[in-house]
C-alpha positions as CSV (number, residue, x, y, z in Angstrom):
1,X,90.1,111.8,107.7
2,X,91.7,108.6,109.1
3,X,95.3,108.8,110.0
4,X,98.0,106.1,110.6
5,X,97.5,106.5,114.4
6,X,93.8,105.6,114.0
7,X,94.5,102.3,112.4
8,X,97.9,101.1,113.7
9,X,98.4,98.3,116.2
10,X,100.2,99.9,119.2
11,X,103.1,98.3,121.0
12,X,104.1,95.9,118.1
13,X,106.5,93.1,118.7
14,X,110.1,94.0,117.8
15,X,113.3,92.1,117.7
16,X,116.9,93.3,117.3
17,X,119.1,92.7,114.3
18,X,121.2,90.3,116.5
19,X,118.5,87.6,116.8
20,X,118.6,84.5,114.7
21,X,115.9,83.6,112.2
22,X,114.9,80.7,114.5
23,X,114.6,83.0,117.5
24,X,112.5,85.4,115.4
25,X,110.2,82.5,114.4
26,X,109.8,81.5,118.1
27,X,108.7,85.1,118.9
28,X,106.2,85.0,116.0
29,X,104.8,81.7,117.2
30,X,104.5,82.9,120.8
31,X,102.6,86.0,119.8
32,X,100.7,84.4,116.8
33,X,101.9,87.1,114.4
34,X,103.2,87.0,110.8
35,X,105.7,89.8,110.9
36,X,108.2,91.5,113.1
37,X,109.7,94.9,113.2
38,X,113.5,94.7,113.4
39,X,115.2,97.5,115.3
40,X,118.9,98.4,115.7
41,X,120.7,98.7,119.0
42,X,119.2,102.2,119.4
43,X,115.7,101.1,118.9
44,X,115.4,102.6,115.5
45,X,113.5,100.7,112.8
46,X,116.0,98.8,110.7
47,X,113.6,96.6,108.7
48,X,110.6,94.3,108.7
49,X,110.6,90.5,108.4
50,X,107.6,88.4,107.5
51,X,106.8,84.7,107.6
52,X,106.9,84.8,103.8
53,X,110.5,86.2,104.0
54,X,111.5,83.3,106.2
55,X,109.9,80.7,104.0
56,X,111.3,82.0,100.7
57,X,114.7,83.3,101.9
58,X,115.6,80.6,104.4
59,X,113.6,77.4,104.3
60,X,113.1,77.1,100.6
61,X,116.9,77.5,100.1
62,X,117.6,74.8,102.8
63,X,119.5,77.3,105.0
64,X,119.9,76.9,108.7
65,X,117.5,79.3,110.6
66,X,119.5,78.7,113.8
67,X,122.7,80.1,112.3
68,X,121.3,83.0,110.2
69,X,120.8,86.4,111.7
70,X,117.4,88.0,111.0
71,X,119.3,91.0,109.6
72,X,120.4,88.8,106.7
73,X,116.9,88.2,105.4
74,X,114.8,91.2,106.3
75,X,113.2,93.5,103.8
76,X,115.1,96.8,103.3
77,X,114.8,99.6,102.7
78,X,111.9,99.7,105.1
79,X,108.8,101.8,104.4
80,X,107.8,103.8,107.5
81,X,105.2,106.5,108.2
82,X,104.6,108.9,111.1
83,X,101.4,108.7,113.1
84,X,99.8,111.7,111.5
85,X,100.2,110.3,108.0
86,X,96.7,110.1,106.3
87,X,95.6,106.6,105.8
88,X,95.1,107.0,102.1
89,X,98.8,107.9,101.9
90,X,99.7,104.8,103.9
91,X,97.6,102.6,101.5
92,X,99.2,104.3,98.5
93,X,102.7,103.6,99.9
94,X,101.7,99.9,100.5
95,X,100.5,99.7,96.9
96,X,103.6,101.5,95.5
97,X,106.2,99.6,97.5
98,X,104.4,96.2,97.8
99,X,105.0,96.3,101.5
100,X,102.0,95.0,103.5
101,X,103.6,95.8,106.9
102,X,104.4,99.4,107.6
103,X,105.9,100.5,110.9
104,X,104.6,103.8,112.4
105,X,107.4,105.8,113.9
106,X,108.0,109.0,115.8
107,X,110.3,111.8,114.5
108,X,113.3,110.0,115.9
109,X,112.5,106.8,114.0
110,X,111.4,104.8,117.1
111,X,108.5,102.4,116.8
112,X,105.0,103.6,117.8
113,X,103.0,100.9,116.0
114,X,102.5,98.9,112.8
115,X,99.9,98.9,110.1
116,X,99.3,95.8,108.1
117,X,97.1,95.3,105.1
118,X,94.7,93.4,107.4
119,X,94.4,96.5,109.6
120,X,93.4,98.5,106.6
121,X,90.9,95.9,105.3
122,X,89.0,96.1,108.6
123,X,87.7,99.6,107.4
124,X,86.7,98.5,103.9
125,X,83.1,97.4,104.8
126,X,82.4,100.7,106.5
127,X,83.9,102.7,103.6
128,X,81.9,100.7,101.1
129,X,78.7,101.4,103.1
130,X,79.6,105.1,103.1
131,X,80.0,105.0,99.3
132,X,76.6,103.3,98.9
133,X,74.9,105.9,101.1
134,X,76.4,108.8,99.1
135,X,75.0,107.4,95.8
């Protein structure tokens, strides 16, 4: 059975709640990613922000990304899982919450990785092949 640790991207890019939206965008651009995990001053997951959040909650409203803190627009409450969570449970959480970016944390709430819907989709061809073979 696949677990979160089998699928997650390790060492995800994180920012603190103190960065501005503009600074977060620059981090996303530098690393060519569409989401960031936002952590508090203790390194505990506080939320997740996506490119879509920035477009809808900042740019579409004509707000200034250089003066807004990322903590003002991130998605909360955040859905997190631990590394031993079965992948099917992660997928069900994504479906149930609508969150396509799920941080993987240790027992203390510190980031170990992230699973995105794209990470899950990488396994679909193999799973479909498995289903075909079983028929």
